[in-house]
C-alpha positions as a printed NumPy array, in Angstrom:
array([[133.83 , 118.938, 164.394],
       [132.451, 120.838, 161.326],
       [135.895, 121.416, 159.926],
       [137.193, 117.664, 160.676],
       [136.852, 117.109, 156.333],
       [138.538, 120.091, 155.874],
       [141.66 , 119.342, 158.101],
       [141.446, 115.852, 156.608],
       [141.629, 116.617, 152.992],
       [144.368, 118.76 , 154.039],
       [146.318, 116.211, 155.607],
       [145.691, 113.954, 152.859],
       [147.234, 116.482, 150.757],
       [150.026, 116.945, 152.451],
       [150.47 , 112.554, 152.721],
       [150.207, 112.908, 148.885],
       [152.395, 115.697, 148.016],
       [155.269, 113.893, 150.291],
       [154.23 , 110.599, 148.166],
       [155.049, 111.849, 145.299],
       [158.254, 113.72 , 146.334],
       [159.364, 110.842, 147.82 ],
       [158.714, 109.159, 144.356],
       [160.447, 111.596, 142.804],
       [163.548, 111.592, 144.939],
       [163.94 , 107.404, 144.559],
       [162.989, 107.676, 140.649],
       [165.978, 110.724, 140.459],
       [168.891, 108.452, 142.686],
       [167.839, 105.52 , 140.408],
       [170.735, 104.749, 138.634],
       [172.413, 102.053, 135.825],
       [175.374,  99.776, 137.081],
       [177.189,  97.604, 134.645],
       [178.12 ,  93.884, 136.328],
       [181.337,  92.328, 135.398],
       [180.911,  89.147, 137.582],
       [182.898,  86.088, 138.569],
       [182.332,  82.985, 139.186],
       [181.103,  80.135, 142.192],
       [180.999,  81.973, 145.806],
       [182.297,  85.266, 143.787],
       [179.313,  85.7  , 142.529],
       [177.326,  85.306, 145.547],
       [178.154,  87.816, 146.703],
       [177.721,  89.862, 143.713],
       [174.335,  88.513, 143.806],
       [173.667,  89.638, 146.976],
       [174.194,  93.23 , 146.231],
       [172.597,  92.633, 142.333],
       [169.369,  92.478, 144.583],
       [169.433,  94.807, 146.899],
       [170.337,  97.799, 144.417],
       [167.162,  95.972, 142.2  ],
       [165.149,  96.72 , 145.613],
       [166.623, 100.226, 145.808],
       [165.218, 101.197, 142.128],
       [167.926, 100.863, 140.307],
       [168.78 ,  99.227, 136.915],
       [171.221,  96.483, 136.817],
       [173.036,  94.78 , 133.803],
       [174.715,  91.845, 134.295],
       [177.83 ,  90.924, 131.441],
       [178.974,  87.058, 131.44 ],
       [179.889,  84.397, 129.184],
       [177.821,  81.553, 127.475],
       [179.487,  79.14 , 129.325],
       [179.27 ,  80.674, 132.751],
       [178.459,  78.098, 135.371],
       [177.124,  80.537, 137.701],
       [174.457,  82.798, 136.442],
       [171.268,  82.111, 135.325],
       [171.732,  83.087, 132.39 ],
       [167.587,  82.292, 130.762],
       [165.972,  83.601, 133.557],
       [167.092,  86.622, 135.197],
       [164.486,  88.713, 137.463],
       [165.105,  92.403, 138.348],
       [168.3  ,  92.709, 135.89 ],
       [169.627,  92.286, 132.266],
       [172.52 ,  90.023, 131.101],
       [174.161,  90.543, 127.781],
       [176.   ,  87.576, 126.892],
       [179.348,  86.936, 125.188],
       [180.191,  84.043, 123.331],
       [183.209,  82.274, 124.027],
       [184.404,  78.516, 122.416],
       [184.509,  76.72 , 125.166],
       [182.166,  75.056, 127.168],
       [180.717,  75.399, 130.796],
       [182.348,  71.942, 131.148],
       [185.63 ,  72.805, 130.35 ],
       [185.364,  75.788, 132.835],
       [184.018,  73.279, 135.732],
       [187.147,  70.34 , 134.975],
       [189.35 ,  72.754, 134.94 ],
       [188.298,  73.489, 138.225],
       [188.306,  69.869, 139.667],
       [191.265,  69.598, 137.977],
       [192.916,  72.11 , 140.198],
       [190.827,  71.178, 143.502],
       [191.979,  67.401, 143.   ],
       [195.337,  68.622, 142.935],
       [195.368,  70.568, 145.773],
       [193.255,  67.597, 148.086],
       [195.3  ,  65.298, 147.622],
       [198.757,  65.578, 145.047],
       [200.132,  68.713, 146.6  ],
       [202.197,  67.082, 149.664],
       [203.221,  64.328, 147.491],
       [205.276,  66.568, 145.398],
       [208.34 ,  68.944, 145.59 ],
       [208.067,  72.216, 144.954],
       [208.908,  72.446, 141.381],
       [206.296,  69.947, 140.791],
       [203.52 ,  71.979, 142.776],
       [204.432,  75.009, 140.522],
       [204.446,  73.259, 136.96 ],
       [201.125,  71.464, 138.213],
       [199.718,  74.751, 139.25 ],
       [200.929,  76.908, 136.442],
       [199.373,  74.486, 133.596],
       [196.003,  74.758, 135.738],
       [196.388,  78.984, 136.084],
       [197.503,  79.06 , 132.203],
       [194.343,  77.122, 131.23 ],
       [191.966,  79.405, 133.454],
       [194.098,  82.723, 132.42 ],
       [193.859,  81.48 , 128.408],
       [189.962,  81.015, 128.928],
       [189.512,  84.74 , 130.675],
       [191.806,  86.216, 127.218],
       [189.434,  84.318, 125.38 ],
       [186.309,  85.845, 126.969],
       [188.062,  88.863, 126.752],
       [188.94 ,  89.394, 122.84 ],
       [185.699,  87.817, 122.374],
       [184.185,  90.901, 123.826],
       [185.947,  93.441, 122.831],
       [184.947,  92.302, 119.348],
       [181.39 ,  92.734, 120.111],
       [181.34 ,  96.356, 118.843],
       [177.369,  96.234, 118.391],
       [177.586,  95.112, 122.735],
       [179.829,  98.712, 123.23 ],
       [178.129, 100.779, 121.247],
       [175.241,  99.557, 123.52 ],
       [176.334, 100.289, 126.375],
       [177.622, 103.184, 125.711],
       [174.07 , 104.519, 124.526],
       [172.441, 103.372, 127.577],
       [174.78 , 105.74 , 129.452],
       [175.784, 103.447, 132.813],
       [176.964, 105.826, 135.383],
       [179.397, 102.718, 137.348],
       [180.774,  99.695, 136.854],
       [180.874,  96.889, 139.319],
       [183.688,  94.003, 139.042],
       [185.654,  91.33 , 140.685],
       [188.826,  90.874, 139.04 ],
       [189.26 ,  87.199, 139.854],
       [187.76 ,  87.687, 135.794],
       [190.41 ,  90.303, 134.296],
       [188.577,  92.538, 131.492],
       [185.691,  94.44 , 133.302],
       [188.089,  97.628, 134.638],
       [189.398,  97.722, 130.919],
       [185.839,  97.772, 129.695],
       [185.218, 100.134, 131.942],
       [187.916, 102.512, 130.958],
       [186.526, 101.804, 126.911],
       [183.029, 102.983, 128.33 ],
       [184.534, 105.765, 130.312],
       [182.764, 104.912, 133.799],
       [183.966, 104.921, 137.348],
       [184.128, 101.122, 138.077],
       [184.372,  99.565, 141.589],
       [186.32 ,  96.662, 142.811],
       [185.265,  93.72 , 144.548],
       [187.192,  91.226, 146.656],
       [188.256,  89.526, 149.071],
       [191.863,  89.18 , 148.123],
       [193.629,  88.971, 144.964],
       [196.671,  86.402, 144.547],
       [197.907,  86.502, 147.693],
       [196.882,  90.782, 147.965],
       [199.197,  91.683, 145.776],
       [196.7  ,  93.201, 143.718],
       [196.353,  95.616, 146.736],
       [199.357,  96.615, 147.216],
       [201.251,  96.756, 144.003],
       [197.542,  98.066, 142.011],
       [195.599,  99.601, 145.049],
       [198.8  , 101.595, 146.708],
       [197.258,  99.661, 150.025],
       [200.345, 100.226, 152.572],
       [201.301,  96.2  , 153.9  ],
       [204.531,  96.812, 156.227],
       [205.743,  93.583, 155.95 ],
       [206.921,  94.255, 159.69 ],
       [203.168,  93.226, 160.614],
       [201.067,  92.772, 157.976],
       [201.745,  89.136, 157.137],
       [201.164,  87.345, 153.408],
       [198.874,  85.528, 152.328],
       [199.494,  81.929, 152.892],
       [202.247,  81.725, 155.822],
       [199.714,  81.717, 158.248],
       [201.262,  84.112, 160.26 ],
       [199.4  ,  86.632, 162.475],
       [200.79 ,  90.264, 162.941],
       [202.55 ,  89.27 , 166.041],
       [206.39 ,  87.552, 164.472],
       [209.257,  86.978, 165.629],
       [212.342,  88.014, 163.764],
       [212.605,  84.602, 161.614],
       [208.923,  85.358, 160.798],
       [209.384,  89.   , 159.839],
       [212.597,  87.866, 157.487],
       [210.429,  84.738, 155.779],
       [207.569,  87.112, 155.894],
       [209.783,  90.066, 154.297],
       [211.564,  87.714, 151.174],
       [207.871,  85.681, 150.612],
       [206.061,  89.085, 150.051],
       [208.6  ,  90.565, 147.569],
       [209.24 ,  87.448, 145.982],
       [205.226,  87.336, 145.086],
       [205.146,  90.563, 144.066],
       [208.172,  90.034, 141.715],
       [206.392,  86.359, 140.251],
       [203.18 ,  88.874, 140.377],
       [204.585,  91.363, 137.869],
       [206.343,  88.628, 135.593],
       [203.443,  86.904, 135.169],
       [201.591,  89.825, 134.285],
       [203.486,  91.812, 131.934],
       [203.879,  88.235, 129.649],
       [200.067,  87.236, 129.802],
       [197.872,  90.512, 130.504],
       [200.007,  93.963, 130.26 ],
       [199.884,  93.144, 126.08 ],
       [196.415,  92.472, 125.945],
       [195.71 ,  95.964, 127.882],
       [197.986,  97.893, 125.572],
       [196.097,  96.626, 122.822],
       [192.549,  97.277, 123.759],
       [193.267, 100.49 , 125.42 ],
       [195.375, 101.653, 121.429],
       [197.977, 103.205, 123.919],
       [201.241, 101.76 , 126.45 ],
       [199.323, 100.798, 129.364],
       [199.65 ,  97.833, 132.202],
       [197.235,  96.014, 133.946],
       [197.997,  96.962, 137.796],
       [197.577, 100.876, 135.806],
       [194.122, 100.177, 134.843],
       [193.219,  98.376, 138.134],
       [195.093, 101.356, 140.145],
       [192.536, 104.16 , 138.573],
       [189.579, 102.191, 140.444],
       [187.603, 104.854, 142.543],
       [186.409, 102.087, 145.336],
       [187.426,  99.19 , 146.768],
       [185.072,  96.719, 148.347],
       [186.742,  94.251, 150.597],
       [184.952,  91.314, 151.696],
       [186.126,  91.01 , 154.976],
       [186.211,  92.905, 158.407],
       [187.924,  93.566, 161.682],
       [186.448,  90.658, 163.087],
       [188.329,  88.423, 160.43 ],
       [191.333,  90.677, 159.812],
       [194.002,  91.342, 161.81 ],
       [194.558,  95.651, 162.155],
       [196.693,  97.267, 159.438],
       [196.681, 100.13 , 157.563],
       [193.997, 101.024, 154.842],
       [193.167, 103.939, 152.405],
       [189.978, 105.644, 152.171],
       [189.338, 104.371, 149.417],
       [189.516, 100.967, 150.346],
       [185.703,  99.874, 152.213],
       [185.186,  96.264, 154.509],
       [181.871,  95.05 , 153.678],
       [182.633,  91.792, 154.724],
       [179.815,  89.219, 155.76 ],
       [177.233,  91.179, 153.225],
       [175.24 ,  88.15 , 152.146],
       [174.636,  87.053, 155.543],
       [170.826,  87.367, 157.11 ],
       [168.882,  86.165, 160.152],
       [168.223,  82.407, 159.694],
       [164.974,  81.393, 158.007],
       [162.832,  78.278, 159.309],
       [164.081,  75.112, 158.143],
       [162.355,  72.491, 155.935],
       [159.711,  70.214, 158.728],
       [161.511,  67.299, 157.527],
       [165.053,  69.224, 158.401],
       [163.462,  70.753, 161.693],
       [161.705,  67.405, 163.257],
       [165.711,  65.583, 162.616],
       [167.243,  69.184, 164.127],
       [164.329,  69.013, 167.33 ],
       [165.422,  65.139, 167.603],
       [168.844,  66.145, 169.398],
       [167.488,  67.197, 172.368],
       [170.221,  68.788, 174.764],
       [173.082,  67.765, 172.719],
       [172.104,  70.177, 169.706],
       [173.696,  69.958, 165.799],
       [176.467,  69.829, 163.908],
       [176.658,  71.443, 160.538],
       [179.111,  69.831, 158.22 ],
       [180.031,  71.579, 154.715],
       [182.677,  71.701, 152.357],
       [181.164,  74.162, 149.818],
       [179.332,  73.222, 147.07 ],
       [182.585,  72.947, 144.47 ],
       [183.528,  69.58 , 146.44 ],
       [181.338,  66.905, 144.58 ],
       [183.562,  64.038, 146.228],
       [185.942,  62.833, 148.009],
       [187.49 ,  59.431, 148.406],
       [186.119,  56.423, 150.069],
       [189.102,  56.441, 152.748],
       [188.193,  59.846, 154.05 ],
       [184.376,  59.888, 153.184],
       [184.921,  56.815, 156.024],
       [186.928,  58.354, 158.12 ],
       [184.594,  61.246, 159.055],
       [181.574,  59.18 , 158.936],
       [182.968,  57.064, 161.591],
       [184.01 ,  60.264, 163.634],
       [180.735,  61.659, 163.142],
       [179.143,  58.517, 164.59 ],
       [180.645,  58.755, 167.759],
       [179.385,  61.786, 168.853],
       [176.177,  62.698, 171.02 ],
       [175.04 ,  65.371, 167.82 ],
       [173.311,  65.171, 165.416],
       [175.037,  65.793, 161.969],
       [173.72 ,  67.421, 158.88 ],
       [176.254,  66.784, 156.367],
       [176.295,  68.339, 153.051],
       [178.009,  65.793, 150.883],
       [176.928,  64.425, 147.163],
       [179.689,  61.39 , 146.658],
       [179.048,  57.21 , 147.59 ],
       [177.147,  56.887, 150.83 ],
       [180.055,  56.085, 153.664],
       [179.537,  52.33 , 155.136],
       [180.957,  53.835, 158.764],
       [177.571,  56.071, 157.949],
       [175.788,  56.297, 161.26 ],
       [172.424,  56.636, 162.381],
       [172.997,  60.561, 164.041],
       [174.224,  61.456, 160.881],
       [172.162,  63.039, 157.756],
       [173.279,  63.625, 154.138],
       [172.172,  66.063, 151.663],
       [173.033,  67.064, 148.564],
       [171.618,  71.194, 149.67 ],
       [171.369,  71.81 , 153.137],
       [170.266,  75.259, 154.097],
       [173.457,  76.789, 155.311],
       [172.841,  80.055, 156.926],
       [169.48 ,  79.166, 158.356],
       [171.158,  75.585, 159.607],
       [173.558,  77.764, 161.528],
       [171.57 ,  80.72 , 162.706],
       [169.494,  77.63 , 164.599],
       [169.398,  77.392, 168.533],
       [170.344,  74.389, 168.365],
       [173.592,  74.212, 166.305],
       [176.809,  73.728, 168.205],
       [179.451,  73.219, 165.64 ],
       [180.265,  74.09 , 162.346],
       [183.087,  71.835, 159.764],
       [183.923,  74.055, 157.065],
       [186.187,  73.993, 154.475],
       [187.157,  77.646, 155.15 ],
       [185.475,  79.406, 152.482],
       [184.793,  83.144, 153.175],
       [180.908,  82.663, 152.817],
       [180.945,  80.733, 155.333],
       [182.88 ,  81.357, 157.669],
       [181.335,  85.056, 157.841],
       [177.824,  83.054, 158.288],
       [179.573,  81.405, 161.213],
       [180.833,  84.497, 162.794],
       [177.134,  86.428, 161.961],
       [175.097,  83.969, 163.802],
       [178.575,  82.991, 166.352],
       [178.988,  79.36 , 165.634],
       [182.103,  77.95 , 166.861],
       [183.712,  75.784, 164.173],
       [186.091,  72.593, 162.717],
       [188.844,  73.954, 159.902],
       [189.551,  71.842, 157.262],
       [191.023,  73.62 , 154.87 ],
       [191.156,  71.903, 151.269],
       [193.098,  74.883, 148.876],
       [193.358,  78.488, 147.637],
       [192.551,  81.36 , 150.313],
       [191.084,  78.619, 152.718],
       [193.789,  77.597, 154.815],
       [194.573,  81.358, 155.962],
       [191.131,  82.049, 156.283],
       [190.775,  79.337, 158.742],
       [194.152,  79.927, 160.629],
       [192.604,  83.814, 161.513],
       [189.874,  81.362, 163.513],
       [192.058,  79.851, 165.291],
       [194.354,  82.741, 166.064],
       [191.317,  83.923, 167.253],
       [190.322,  81.05 , 169.471],
       [187.133,  80.31 , 167.408],
       [188.22 ,  77.357, 165.96 ],
       [190.538,  74.102, 165.383],
       [192.158,  73.279, 162.273],
       [193.17 ,  69.74 , 160.792],
       [194.839,  68.331, 157.912],
       [191.918,  67.289, 155.151],
       [194.554,  64.428, 154.633],
       [196.506,  63.424, 157.939],
       [193.074,  63.658, 160.609],
       [192.048,  60.578, 161.395],
       [188.868,  59.691, 163.291],
       [189.969,  60.341, 166.477],
       [191.091,  63.771, 165.335],
       [188.032,  65.152, 164.419],
       [185.904,  63.69 , 166.915],
       [188.663,  65.341, 169.528],
       [188.025,  68.183, 167.907],
       [184.788,  68.039, 167.484],
       [184.604,  67.588, 171.851],
       [186.95 ,  70.274, 172.435],
       [184.662,  72.9  , 170.294],
       [181.948,  71.867, 171.532],
       [182.631,  71.78 , 175.548],
       [185.199,  74.079, 175.048],
       [183.231,  77.669, 176.594],
       [186.252,  79.692, 175.269],
       [185.262,  78.514, 171.852],
       [181.599,  80.144, 171.986],
       [182.819,  83.006, 173.735],
       [185.978,  83.79 , 171.328],
       [182.79 ,  83.501, 168.013],
       [180.695,  85.139, 170.027],
       [183.05 ,  88.251, 171.019],
       [183.483,  87.899, 167.183],
       [179.932,  87.832, 166.294],
       [179.379,  91.344, 168.861],
       [182.394,  93.237, 166.684],
       [180.871,  91.97 , 163.504],
       [177.066,  93.101, 164.447],
       [178.616,  96.764, 166.174],
       [179.358,  99.027, 162.489],
       [176.95 , 102.286, 162.042],
       [176.157, 100.22 , 158.362],
       [175.537,  96.802, 157.8  ],
       [177.746,  95.383, 155.192],
       [175.403,  95.25 , 152.341],
       [174.126,  98.709, 153.011],
       [178.271,  99.868, 153.226],
       [178.665,  98.559, 149.865],
       [175.525,  99.824, 148.211],
       [176.305, 103.255, 149.912],
       [179.581, 103.143, 148.153],
       [178.191, 101.899, 144.456],
       [175.463, 104.716, 145.14 ],
       [178.17 , 107.322, 146.433],
       [180.584, 107.022, 143.244],
       [177.415, 107.223, 140.795],
       [176.514, 110.428, 142.441],
       [179.913, 111.934, 142.693],
       [180.253, 110.847, 139.052],
       [183.473, 108.615, 140.769],
       [185.532, 109.351, 143.85 ],
       [188.973, 110.113, 142.059],
       [189.33 , 112.63 , 145.457],
       [189.752, 109.033, 147.614],
       [192.678, 107.723, 145.498],
       [196.084, 108.681, 147.405],
       [198.4  , 110.174, 144.938],
       [200.701, 107.339, 145.288],
       [199.324, 105.834, 141.867],
       [201.124, 108.75 , 140.427],
       [204.435, 108.23 , 141.725],
       [207.676, 106.616, 140.404],
       [208.441, 103.453, 142.889],
       [211.4  , 105.234, 144.495],
       [209.512, 108.648, 144.706],
       [207.101, 106.792, 146.582],
       [209.881, 105.467, 148.572],
       [211.083, 108.606, 148.906],
       [214.869, 106.882, 147.418],
       [215.452, 110.508, 145.259],
       [215.098, 112.014, 148.494],
       [217.563, 109.818, 150.144],
       [220.091, 110.143, 147.269],
       [220.142, 113.484, 147.944],
       [220.2  , 113.914, 151.086],
       [223.596, 111.425, 151.034],
       [224.462, 113.337, 148.047],
       [224.261, 116.556, 150.555],
       [225.922, 114.638, 152.985],
       [228.474, 113.579, 150.885],
       [229.341, 116.924, 149.923],
       [229.596, 118.337, 153.04 ],
       [232.148, 115.595, 154.377],
       [233.763, 116.063, 151.363],
       [234.571, 119.735, 152.225],
       [235.036, 119.323, 155.071],
       [237.777, 116.336, 154.552],
       [239.364, 118.746, 152.06 ],
       [239.083, 121.669, 154.045],
       [241.419, 119.692, 157.058],
       [243.738, 117.992, 154.318],
       [244.491, 121.832, 153.53 ],
       [244.715, 123.063, 156.5  ],
       [246.748, 120.364, 158.017],
       [249.466, 120.889, 154.959],
       [249.573, 124.378, 155.91 ],
       [250.404, 124.333, 159.133],
       [252.901, 121.326, 158.468],
       [254.329, 124.381, 156.272],
       [254.762, 126.987, 158.34 ],
       [256.189, 123.895, 161.259],
       [258.958, 122.99 , 158.552],
       [259.517, 126.847, 157.944],
       [260.025, 127.637, 161.45 ],
       [262.007, 124.55 , 161.627],
       [264.461, 125.929, 159.201],
       [264.556, 129.111, 160.036],
       [265.478, 128.038, 163.702]])
């Protein structure tokens, strides 16, 4: 007993030493990350990564513009914000998006192909012009560029929904990481990231095909991908390549610059995707924003509990949809009123006349927490990737009402995997929505399918958020990850497809055939001469 205090002193000193060493290790591993974010739901994904990076002791600086509608520039807990002044306003960005959404939701199906192309081109031109202005304003800020050089960042994380993050990384001589769900029909991944996408079994985004395609579908898929690639190259050449050449000070292209990315963080996983080839520097991190459900506000919890054994339905078309037509709202409300479940509907428009007592509308709902509630039976969604992954995470079957962009493709993936029913937002009637809800709630196959996807999602060596942060820290530790980039980036298109090899082999074959034919002709003529000479002698 007498030497017990001595032993305790040794233990305390050892413990302090271990804690000190751990503290040194944390300080040593902490780095500086520069973020070039996009807006709206894209920002929510990056924000999840930023919060985790900060929690691990890293210093984070976010570069944004003065008109950002998503990023809080005044109160930014934990991270620094550098703002680039732009001549347009937040309202102009929102109006551009609203214009696209309204057209896509209500008018697109009434126009012919040429009208659709011209309208989408008009909206995209406006958005591209705003992006280009931001790029020029950014690179005009020599004070900011010099400040960032002095800060000696370790890596840049960018979302290519807004261009120039990859160009900023090149200007600052930083390794960079791209974070995205998909871009322009996955063209960037194919052409800039060199991600293999055989059209025989990798369906193009926008066609709603699966990896099982018959001959007509494979033909259409091939032609669709080819047209996407040609259109992308044309648009990029006209809109962006000259800007990248200007700021790089040497001839270059957007695709060449993006191809220098060390890691591509793709915000999906095999619970969502069809099997396809991957490259070493492409990492799936789908659902990185998902978390266990937290308790609901008391008033909301009381309403949920009042549903009894019937449970609840969660309904949200995303935060970007501020309003829908009165006719659509009444159709939806009427259908919701005919099911036994209680419904929590995120809706900011005029209160529908057909709204029933079992339905409550909210300006905002804690969507993740509601989907994780044991009484939730179904999720009515527009098909945004974030919402779909929350439904997969918590195992909730879906009724999809896709509106625009990647949403039809997202919902079709869930439909194909047996976890959702897909309806046309503009063409569905009350009975359609009622029947779809009854199907996903009462047909056990939908619940079984979504639970299978949920098990796949949770059965990973690392959580998606940990995976994303790991690869960011990996690039920081190794000063880049060029050893994971395939040599395809340094090959010409004809070398990549071995067309030069094919041409050489065809030339050799042609030469052999030519020599063989010539030899045969020569032997034939020689034989004929001998025969003729013999005949004369006789």
